[in-house]
ZATOR-922379 format. One record per atom (N, C-alpha, C, O): atom name; z, x, y. Coordinates in nm, 4 decimals, m for minus. Atoms other than C-alpha are relative to their C-alpha. Layout:
# residues N
node atom=CA	pz=Z	px=X	py=Y
...
END
This chain:
# residues 93
node atom=N	pz=0.0086	px=m0.1477	py=m0.0004
node atom=CA	pz=1.3414	px=m0.0714	py=0.9607
node atom=C	pz=0.0746	px=0.0499	py=m0.0938
node atom=O	pz=0.1911	px=0.0102	py=m0.0940
node atom=N	pz=m0.1018	px=m0.0435	py=0.1070
node atom=CA	pz=1.4787	px=0.1174	py=0.6578
node atom=C	pz=0.0372	px=0.1468	py=0.0792
node atom=O	pz=m0.0169	px=0.1985	py=0.1770
node atom=N	pz=m0.0648	px=m0.1211	py=m0.0400
node atom=CA	pz=1.7041	px=0.4336	py=0.6877
node atom=C	pz=m0.0596	px=0.1149	py=0.0282
node atom=O	pz=m0.0521	px=0.1910	py=0.1246
node atom=N	pz=0.1087	px=m0.1361	py=m0.0038
node atom=CA	pz=1.4522	px=0.6857	py=0.5824
node atom=C	pz=m0.1071	px=0.0199	py=0.1277
node atom=O	pz=m0.1355	px=0.1232	py=0.1884
node atom=N	pz=0.1041	px=m0.0124	py=m0.1035
node atom=CA	pz=1.1911	px=0.5789	py=0.8321
node atom=C	pz=0.0765	px=0.0285	py=0.1313
node atom=O	pz=0.0203	px=0.1071	py=0.2076
node atom=N	pz=m0.0551	px=m0.0254	py=m0.1068
node atom=CA	pz=1.4448	px=0.5806	py=1.1100
node atom=C	pz=0.0637	px=0.1466	py=0.0098
node atom=O	pz=0.0821	px=0.2055	py=0.1163
node atom=N	pz=m0.0510	px=m0.1472	py=0.0002
node atom=CA	pz=1.5857	px=0.9166	py=1.0124
node atom=C	pz=m0.1319	px=0.0909	py=0.0352
node atom=O	pz=m0.1252	px=0.1910	py=0.1065
node atom=N	pz=0.1179	px=m0.1001	py=m0.0419
node atom=CA	pz=1.2256	px=1.0633	py=1.0348
node atom=C	pz=m0.0292	px=m0.0155	py=0.1193
node atom=O	pz=m0.0620	px=0.0838	py=0.1843
node atom=N	pz=0.0261	px=0.0257	py=m0.1512
node atom=CA	pz=1.1744	px=0.8913	py=1.3672
node atom=C	pz=0.0812	px=0.1034	py=0.0758
node atom=O	pz=0.0237	px=0.1765	py=0.1564
node atom=N	pz=m0.0977	px=m0.0774	py=m0.0716
node atom=CA	pz=1.4939	px=1.0828	py=1.4915
node atom=C	pz=m0.0256	px=0.1212	py=m0.0192
node atom=O	pz=m0.0159	px=0.1945	py=0.0793
node atom=N	pz=0.0298	px=m0.1359	py=0.0251
node atom=CA	pz=1.4014	px=1.3951	py=1.3275
node atom=C	pz=m0.1100	px=0.0648	py=0.0821
node atom=O	pz=m0.1100	px=0.1749	py=0.1371
node atom=N	pz=0.1187	px=m0.0363	py=m0.0680
node atom=CA	pz=1.0759	px=1.3995	py=1.4729
node atom=C	pz=0.0126	px=0.0373	py=0.1505
node atom=O	pz=m0.0573	px=0.1229	py=0.2049
node atom=N	pz=m0.0072	px=m0.0255	py=m0.1326
node atom=CA	pz=1.1986	px=1.3840	py=1.8216
node atom=C	pz=0.1257	px=0.0437	py=0.0503
node atom=O	pz=0.1700	px=0.0165	py=0.1618
node atom=N	pz=m0.1244	px=m0.0920	py=m0.0221
node atom=CA	pz=1.5141	px=1.6013	py=1.7909
node atom=C	pz=0.1082	px=m0.0890	py=0.0369
node atom=O	pz=0.1912	px=m0.0456	py=0.1168
node atom=N	pz=m0.1166	px=0.0989	py=m0.0467
node atom=CA	pz=1.7516	px=1.2934	py=1.8280
node atom=C	pz=0.0934	px=0.0098	py=m0.1243
node atom=O	pz=0.0414	px=0.0214	py=m0.2352
node atom=N	pz=m0.0888	px=0.0273	py=0.0930
node atom=CA	pz=2.0706	px=1.2718	py=1.6240
node atom=C	pz=m0.0074	px=m0.1470	py=m0.0316
node atom=O	pz=m0.0264	px=m0.2431	py=0.0429
node atom=N	pz=m0.0138	px=0.1529	py=0.0365
node atom=CA	pz=2.1001	px=0.9806	py=1.4060
node atom=C	pz=0.1030	px=m0.0805	py=0.0426
node atom=O	pz=0.2159	px=m0.0323	py=0.0334
node atom=N	pz=m0.1155	px=0.0613	py=m0.0719
node atom=CA	pz=2.3063	px=0.7227	py=1.5668
node atom=C	pz=m0.0028	px=m0.1318	py=m0.0983
node atom=O	pz=m0.1120	px=m0.1800	py=m0.1283
node atom=N	pz=m0.0198	px=0.1172	py=0.0754
node atom=CA	pz=2.4422	px=0.4180	py=1.3449
node atom=C	pz=m0.0333	px=m0.0994	py=0.0533
node atom=O	pz=m0.1069	px=m0.1813	py=m0.0017
node atom=N	pz=0.0038	px=0.1060	py=m0.0860
node atom=CA	pz=2.4595	px=0.1969	py=1.6202
node atom=C	pz=m0.1381	px=m0.0346	py=0.0431
node atom=O	pz=m0.1727	px=m0.1513	py=0.0616
node atom=N	pz=0.1355	px=0.0296	py=m0.0539
node atom=CA	pz=2.0972	px=0.2484	py=1.7350
node atom=C	pz=m0.0846	px=m0.0300	py=m0.1304
node atom=O	pz=m0.1814	px=m0.1057	py=m0.1232
node atom=N	pz=0.0623	px=0.0608	py=0.1276
node atom=CA	pz=1.9837	px=0.2117	py=1.3690
node atom=C	pz=0.0132	px=m0.1332	py=m0.0173
node atom=O	pz=m0.0815	px=m0.2088	py=m0.0389
node atom=N	pz=m0.0202	px=0.1558	py=0.0141
node atom=CA	pz=2.1646	px=m0.1191	py=1.3487
node atom=C	pz=m0.0788	px=m0.0877	py=0.1068
node atom=O	pz=m0.1133	px=m0.2029	py=0.0808
node atom=N	pz=0.0682	px=0.0578	py=m0.1101
node atom=CA	pz=1.9971	px=m0.2169	py=1.6600
node atom=C	pz=m0.1317	px=m0.0317	py=m0.0244
node atom=O	pz=m0.1848	px=m0.1427	py=m0.0200
node atom=N	pz=0.1542	px=m0.0072	py=0.0425
node atom=CA	pz=1.6552	px=m0.1168	py=1.5626
node atom=C	pz=m0.0386	px=m0.0840	py=m0.1137
node atom=O	pz=m0.1435	px=m0.1484	py=m0.1147
node atom=N	pz=0.0009	px=0.0780	py=0.1154
node atom=CA	pz=1.7109	px=m0.2779	py=1.2264
node atom=C	pz=m0.0175	px=m0.1406	py=0.0116
node atom=O	pz=m0.1033	px=m0.2048	py=m0.0491
node atom=N	pz=m0.0254	px=0.1443	py=m0.0092
node atom=CA	pz=1.8198	px=m0.6187	py=1.3433
node atom=C	pz=m0.1389	px=m0.0410	py=0.0797
node atom=O	pz=m0.2007	px=m0.1424	py=0.0474
node atom=N	pz=0.0938	px=0.0551	py=m0.0966
node atom=CA	pz=1.5477	px=m0.6374	py=1.6149
node atom=C	pz=m0.1343	px=0.0146	py=m0.0833
node atom=O	pz=m0.2265	px=m0.0577	py=m0.0456
node atom=N	pz=0.1232	px=m0.0182	py=0.0528
node atom=CA	pz=1.2698	px=m0.5327	py=1.3858
node atom=C	pz=m0.0310	px=m0.0802	py=m0.1461
node atom=O	pz=m0.1397	px=m0.1006	py=m0.2001
node atom=N	pz=m0.0060	px=0.0706	py=0.1311
node atom=CA	pz=1.3704	px=m0.7181	py=1.0686
node atom=C	pz=m0.0758	px=m0.1262	py=m0.0184
node atom=O	pz=m0.0800	px=m0.1806	py=m0.1287
node atom=N	pz=0.0695	px=0.1244	py=0.0032
node atom=CA	pz=1.1632	px=m1.0187	py=1.1546
node atom=C	pz=m0.1653	px=0.0407	py=m0.0438
node atom=O	pz=m0.2475	px=m0.0363	py=m0.0937
node atom=N	pz=0.1234	px=m0.0262	py=0.0342
node atom=CA	pz=0.8527	px=m0.7905	py=1.1159
node atom=C	pz=m0.0320	px=0.0548	py=m0.1527
node atom=O	pz=0.0651	px=0.0970	py=m0.2154
node atom=N	pz=0.0129	px=m0.0322	py=0.1312
node atom=CA	pz=0.7034	px=m0.7017	py=0.7801
node atom=C	pz=0.0043	px=0.1492	py=m0.0153
node atom=O	pz=m0.0612	px=0.2133	py=0.0669
node atom=N	pz=m0.0101	px=m0.1413	py=0.0029
node atom=CA	pz=0.7870	px=m0.3431	py=0.6664
node atom=C	pz=m0.1120	px=0.0699	py=m0.0008
node atom=O	pz=m0.1067	px=0.1834	py=0.0465
node atom=N	pz=0.1203	px=m0.0593	py=m0.0037
node atom=CA	pz=0.4351	px=m0.2609	py=0.6191
node atom=C	pz=m0.0455	px=0.0131	py=0.1420
node atom=O	pz=m0.1164	px=0.1104	py=0.1677
node atom=N	pz=0.0515	px=m0.0085	py=m0.1445
node atom=CA	pz=0.3624	px=m0.3068	py=0.9829
node atom=C	pz=0.0949	px=0.0765	py=0.0824
node atom=O	pz=0.0544	px=0.1409	py=0.1792
node atom=N	pz=m0.1077	px=m0.0882	py=m0.0777
node atom=CA	pz=0.7039	px=m0.1464	py=1.1058
node atom=C	pz=m0.0423	px=0.1527	py=m0.0203
node atom=O	pz=m0.0517	px=0.2343	py=0.0714
node atom=N	pz=0.0427	px=m0.1297	py=0.0133
node atom=CA	pz=0.5902	px=0.1662	py=0.9098
node atom=C	pz=m0.1243	px=0.0457	py=0.0408
node atom=O	pz=m0.1372	px=0.1669	py=0.0575
node atom=N	pz=0.1419	px=m0.0327	py=m0.0647
node atom=CA	pz=0.2230	px=0.1649	py=1.0359
node atom=C	pz=0.0278	px=0.0277	py=0.1555
node atom=O	pz=m0.0386	px=0.1125	py=0.2152
node atom=N	pz=m0.0278	px=m0.0106	py=m0.1216
node atom=CA	pz=0.3677	px=0.1373	py=1.3696
node atom=C	pz=0.0701	px=0.1427	py=0.0545
node atom=O	pz=0.0445	px=0.2084	py=0.1554
node atom=N	pz=m0.0801	px=m0.1227	py=m0.0215
node atom=CA	pz=0.6131	px=0.4239	py=1.3423
node atom=C	pz=m0.0964	px=0.1299	py=m0.0214
node atom=O	pz=m0.0946	px=0.2304	py=0.0497
node atom=N	pz=0.0867	px=m0.1304	py=0.0153
node atom=CA	pz=0.3402	px=0.6602	py=1.1860
node atom=C	pz=m0.1008	px=0.0140	py=0.1238
node atom=O	pz=m0.1308	px=0.1251	py=0.1675
node atom=N	pz=0.0706	px=m0.0152	py=m0.1124
node atom=CA	pz=0.1120	px=0.5562	py=1.4828
node atom=C	pz=0.1030	px=0.0797	py=0.1203
node atom=O	pz=0.0725	px=0.1884	py=0.1695
node atom=N	pz=m0.0734	px=m0.0710	py=m0.1060
node atom=CA	pz=0.3737	px=0.6553	py=1.7332
node atom=C	pz=0.0591	px=0.1293	py=m0.0379
node atom=O	pz=0.0893	px=0.1999	py=0.0583
node atom=N	pz=m0.0236	px=m0.1508	py=0.0408
node atom=CA	pz=0.4768	px=0.9767	py=1.5544
node atom=C	pz=m0.1025	px=0.0860	py=0.0361
node atom=O	pz=m0.0824	px=0.1965	py=0.0863
node atom=N	pz=0.1442	px=m0.0707	py=m0.0366
node atom=CA	pz=0.1077	px=1.0811	py=1.6005
node atom=C	pz=m0.0333	px=m0.0026	py=0.1415
node atom=O	pz=m0.1112	px=0.0837	py=0.1820
node atom=N	pz=0.0563	px=0.0130	py=m0.1244
node atom=CA	pz=0.0687	px=0.9726	py=1.9547
node atom=C	pz=0.1200	px=0.0154	py=0.1282
node atom=O	pz=0.0946	px=0.0346	py=0.2471
node atom=N	pz=m0.0984	px=0.0205	py=m0.1302
node atom=CA	pz=0.4054	px=0.9549	py=2.1587
node atom=C	pz=0.0757	px=0.1390	py=0.0000
node atom=O	pz=0.1011	px=0.1979	py=m0.1050
node atom=N	pz=m0.0462	px=m0.1179	py=m0.0023
node atom=CA	pz=0.5637	px=1.2630	py=2.2938
node atom=C	pz=0.1562	px=m0.0244	py=0.0158
node atom=O	pz=0.2316	px=0.0728	py=0.0124
node atom=N	pz=m0.1337	px=0.0256	py=m0.0328
node atom=CA	pz=0.9025	px=1.0858	py=2.3594
node atom=C	pz=0.0552	px=m0.1119	py=m0.1056
node atom=O	pz=m0.0229	px=m0.2033	py=m0.1322
node atom=N	pz=m0.0538	px=0.1051	py=0.0496
node atom=CA	pz=1.1427	px=0.8689	py=2.1405
node atom=C	pz=m0.0400	px=m0.1249	py=0.0392
node atom=O	pz=m0.0227	px=m0.1658	py=0.1540
node atom=N	pz=0.0344	px=0.1669	py=m0.0636
node atom=CA	pz=1.0136	px=0.5106	py=2.1522
node atom=C	pz=0.1097	px=m0.0881	py=0.0074
node atom=O	pz=0.2037	px=m0.0766	py=m0.0713
node atom=N	pz=m0.0631	px=0.0996	py=m0.0134
node atom=CA	pz=1.1827	px=0.2222	py=2.2740
node atom=C	pz=m0.0174	px=m0.1115	py=m0.0955
node atom=O	pz=m0.1206	px=m0.1120	py=m0.1627
node atom=N	pz=0.0393	px=0.1217	py=0.0948
node atom=CA	pz=1.2167	px=m0.1099	py=2.0679
node atom=C	pz=m0.1120	px=m0.0786	py=0.0606
node atom=O	pz=m0.1874	px=m0.1402	py=m0.0147
node atom=N	pz=0.1248	px=0.0647	py=m0.0596
node atom=CA	pz=0.9643	px=m0.2560	py=2.3052
node atom=C	pz=m0.1185	px=0.0524	py=m0.0310
node atom=O	pz=m0.2126	px=m0.0169	py=m0.0697
node atom=N	pz=0.1322	px=m0.0855	py=0.0501
node atom=CA	pz=0.7079	px=0.0228	py=2.2403
node atom=C	pz=m0.0245	px=m0.0127	py=m0.1402
node atom=O	pz=m0.1392	px=m0.0111	py=m0.1849
node atom=N	pz=0.0183	px=0.0219	py=0.1458
node atom=CA	pz=0.7628	px=m0.0240	py=1.8851
node atom=C	pz=m0.0551	px=m0.1245	py=m0.0315
node atom=O	pz=m0.1428	px=m0.1258	py=m0.1179
node atom=N	pz=0.0326	px=0.1440	py=m0.0074
node atom=CA	pz=0.7076	px=m0.3937	py=1.9118
node atom=C	pz=m0.1475	px=m0.0156	py=0.0466
node atom=O	pz=m0.2287	px=m0.0851	py=m0.0144
node atom=N	pz=0.1152	px=m0.0039	py=m0.0652
node atom=CA	pz=0.4196	px=m0.3426	py=2.1250
node atom=C	pz=m0.1446	px=0.0512	py=m0.0944
node atom=O	pz=m0.2570	px=0.0008	py=m0.0943
node atom=N	pz=0.0954	px=m0.0601	py=0.0767
node atom=CA	pz=0.2332	px=m0.1109	py=1.8753
node atom=C	pz=m0.0062	px=m0.1004	py=m0.1265
node atom=O	pz=m0.1192	px=m0.1084	py=m0.1746
node atom=N	pz=0.0093	px=0.0753	py=0.1107
node atom=CA	pz=0.3142	px=m0.3626	py=1.5764
node atom=C	pz=m0.0877	px=m0.1282	py=0.0489
node atom=O	pz=m0.1693	px=m0.1822	py=m0.0258
node atom=N	pz=0.1111	px=0.1172	py=m0.0270
node atom=CA	pz=0.1375	px=m0.6456	py=1.7690
node atom=C	pz=m0.1262	px=0.0535	py=0.0247
node atom=O	pz=m0.2153	px=m0.0314	py=0.0259
node atom=N	pz=0.1449	px=m0.0642	py=m0.0113
node atom=CA	pz=m0.1680	px=m0.4140	py=1.8248
node atom=C	pz=m0.0468	px=0.0144	py=m0.1226
node atom=O	pz=m0.1672	px=m0.0073	py=m0.1362
node atom=N	pz=0.0476	px=0.0058	py=0.1339
node atom=CA	pz=m0.1866	px=m0.3676	py=1.4527
node atom=C	pz=m0.0994	px=m0.1152	py=m0.0598
node atom=O	pz=m0.0809	px=m0.2266	py=m0.0108
node atom=N	pz=0.0694	px=0.1103	py=0.0722
node atom=CA	pz=m0.4410	px=m0.5845	py=1.2386
node atom=C	pz=0.1220	px=m0.0625	py=m0.0845
node atom=O	pz=0.2082	px=0.0003	py=m0.1460
node atom=N	pz=m0.1025	px=0.0785	py=0.0817
node atom=CA	pz=m0.2298	px=m0.8560	py=1.0838
node atom=C	pz=m0.0118	px=0.0241	py=m0.1433
node atom=O	pz=m0.1189	px=0.0614	py=m0.1913
node atom=N	pz=0.0144	px=m0.0188	py=0.1619
node atom=CA	pz=m0.1467	px=m0.8332	py=0.7043
node atom=C	pz=m0.0512	px=m0.1456	py=m0.0422
node atom=O	pz=m0.0221	px=m0.2560	py=0.0039
node atom=N	pz=0.0449	px=0.1605	py=0.0463
node atom=CA	pz=m0.3331	px=m1.1000	py=0.5072
node atom=C	pz=0.0851	px=m0.0004	py=m0.1357
node atom=O	pz=0.0529	px=0.0649	py=m0.2349
node atom=N	pz=m0.0778	px=0.0232	py=0.1160
node atom=CA	pz=m0.0642	px=m1.2009	py=0.2637
node atom=C	pz=0.0293	px=m0.1503	py=m0.0181
node atom=O	pz=0.0480	px=m0.2107	py=0.0875
node atom=N	pz=m0.0413	px=0.1266	py=0.0460
node atom=CA	pz=0.0120	px=m1.5312	py=0.1148
node atom=C	pz=0.1275	px=m0.0530	py=0.0525
node atom=O	pz=0.2220	px=0.0250	py=0.0643
node atom=N	pz=m0.1119	px=0.0457	py=m0.0451
node atom=CA	pz=0.2656	px=m1.7662	py=0.2485
node atom=C	pz=0.1296	px=0.0150	py=m0.1107
node atom=O	pz=0.2462	px=0.0378	py=m0.0786
node atom=N	pz=m0.1074	px=m0.0267	py=0.0947
node atom=CA	pz=0.4593	px=m1.7402	py=m0.0734
node atom=C	pz=0.0397	px=0.1285	py=0.0006
node atom=O	pz=0.1607	px=0.1368	py=m0.0204
node atom=N	pz=m0.0341	px=m0.1257	py=m0.0382
node atom=CA	pz=0.4681	px=m1.3602	py=m0.0154
node atom=C	pz=0.0934	px=0.0286	py=0.1052
node atom=O	pz=0.1943	px=0.0989	py=0.1007
node atom=N	pz=m0.0810	px=m0.0154	py=m0.1145
node atom=CA	pz=0.5824	px=m1.3965	py=0.3218
node atom=C	pz=0.1416	px=m0.0479	py=m0.0173
node atom=O	pz=0.2376	px=0.0200	py=0.0190
node atom=N	pz=m0.1359	px=0.0708	py=0.0203
node atom=CA	pz=0.8703	px=m1.6287	py=0.2304
node atom=C	pz=0.0772	px=0.1028	py=m0.0984
node atom=O	pz=0.1980	px=0.1157	py=m0.0790
node atom=N	pz=m0.0814	px=m0.0700	py=0.1005
node atom=CA	pz=0.9767	px=m1.3922	py=m0.0580
node atom=C	pz=0.0285	px=0.1322	py=0.0722
node atom=O	pz=0.1304	px=0.1922	py=0.0380
node atom=N	pz=m0.0277	px=m0.1239	py=m0.0782
node atom=CA	pz=0.9626	px=m1.0883	py=0.1792
node atom=C	pz=0.1304	px=m0.0343	py=0.0912
node atom=O	pz=0.2289	px=0.0388	py=0.1013
node atom=N	pz=m0.1087	px=0.0475	py=m0.1112
node atom=CA	pz=1.1852	px=m1.2818	py=0.4388
node atom=C	pz=0.1331	px=m0.0078	py=m0.0839
node atom=O	pz=0.2336	px=0.0482	py=m0.0403
node atom=N	pz=m0.0998	px=0.0179	py=0.0534
node atom=CA	pz=1.4214	px=m1.3900	py=0.1573
node atom=C	pz=0.0658	px=0.1368	py=m0.0449
node atom=O	pz=0.1884	px=0.1460	py=m0.0395
node atom=N	pz=m0.0161	px=m0.1215	py=0.0336
node atom=CA	pz=1.4287	px=m1.0276	py=0.0358
node atom=C	pz=0.1033	px=0.0753	py=0.1090
node atom=O	pz=0.1996	px=0.1448	py=0.0764
node atom=N	pz=m0.0763	px=m0.0508	py=m0.1127
node atom=CA	pz=1.5650	px=m0.9323	py=0.3963
node atom=C	pz=0.1090	px=m0.1093	py=0.0405
node atom=O	pz=0.1849	px=m0.0831	py=0.1338
node atom=N	pz=m0.1201	px=0.0760	py=m0.0454
node atom=CA	pz=1.8022	px=m1.2154	py=0.4282
node atom=C	pz=m0.0423	px=m0.0963	py=0.0851
node atom=O	pz=0.0459	px=m0.1688	py=0.1310
node atom=N	pz=0.0516	px=0.0987	py=m0.0988
node atom=CA	pz=1.5888	px=m1.4315	py=0.6476
node atom=C	pz=m0.0505	px=m0.1367	py=m0.0393
node atom=O	pz=m0.1531	px=m0.1540	py=m0.1051
node atom=N	pz=0.0669	px=0.1240	py=0.0450
node atom=CA	pz=1.5457	px=m1.7826	py=0.6052
node atom=C	pz=m0.0185	px=m0.0854	py=0.1039
node atom=O	pz=0.0821	px=m0.1298	py=0.1592
node atom=N	pz=0.0347	px=0.0645	py=m0.1122
node atom=CA	pz=1.3590	px=m1.9726	py=0.8685
node atom=C	pz=0.0628	px=m0.1575	py=0.0003
node atom=O	pz=0.0896	px=m0.2185	py=m0.1032
node atom=N	pz=m0.0686	px=0.1399	py=m0.0038
node atom=CA	pz=1.5049	px=m2.3130	py=0.9825
node atom=C	pz=m0.0966	px=m0.0905	py=m0.0900
node atom=O	pz=m0.0562	px=m0.1569	py=m0.1854
node atom=N	pz=0.0737	px=0.0872	py=0.0848
node atom=CA	pz=1.1881	px=m2.4839	py=0.8550
node atom=C	pz=0.0134	px=0.0075	py=m0.1251
node atom=O	pz=0.0071	px=m0.0984	py=m0.1877
node atom=N	pz=m0.0222	px=m0.0247	py=0.1440
node atom=CA	pz=1.2444	px=m2.3333	py=0.5172
node atom=C	pz=0.1251	px=m0.0648	py=m0.0582
node atom=O	pz=0.1324	px=m0.1122	py=m0.1715
node atom=N	pz=m0.1241	px=0.0648	py=0.0552
node atom=CA	pz=1.6018	px=m2.4590	py=0.5045
node atom=C	pz=m0.0138	px=m0.1498	py=m0.0065
node atom=O	pz=0.0578	px=m0.2187	py=m0.0792
node atom=N	pz=0.0103	px=0.1697	py=0.0048
node atom=CA	pz=1.4984	px=m2.8192	py=0.5590
node atom=C	pz=m0.1015	px=m0.0351	py=m0.0864
node atom=O	pz=m0.1319	px=m0.1543	py=m0.0816
node atom=N	pz=0.0774	px=0.0373	py=0.1013
node atom=CA	pz=1.2475	px=m2.8107	py=0.2801
node atom=C	pz=0.0654	px=m0.0402	py=m0.1280
node atom=O	pz=0.1652	px=0.0182	py=m0.1702
node atom=N	pz=m0.0956	px=0.0433	py=0.1229
node atom=CA	pz=1.3535	px=m2.9912	py=m0.0304
node atom=C	pz=m0.0275	px=0.0984	py=m0.1039
node atom=O	pz=m0.1442	px=0.1365	py=m0.1134
node atom=N	pz=0.0066	px=m0.0939	py=0.0977
node atom=CA	pz=1.4179	px=m2.7453	py=m0.3217
node atom=C	pz=m0.0798	px=m0.0546	py=m0.1250
node atom=O	pz=m0.0962	px=0.0169	py=m0.2238
END
């Protein structure tokens, strides 16, 4: 989750921005594609009365239609986030 999206979420629900909370949300959501996270937050902003928990955000992400992107694009996006799955580490370069 990017900082701008987190700030928008906090602003919408009248919460002060907490660096610790942002870092926790960011860490927990970094395995998900940013497009899905943004879509989930938009859906939550339009439907929820209260600030969402991580589990609520993950639930909304799972309900969204999957992105159709190539494996190479997935790997590229993971690498940009600093995520290198174990199976990718074991592949020969």
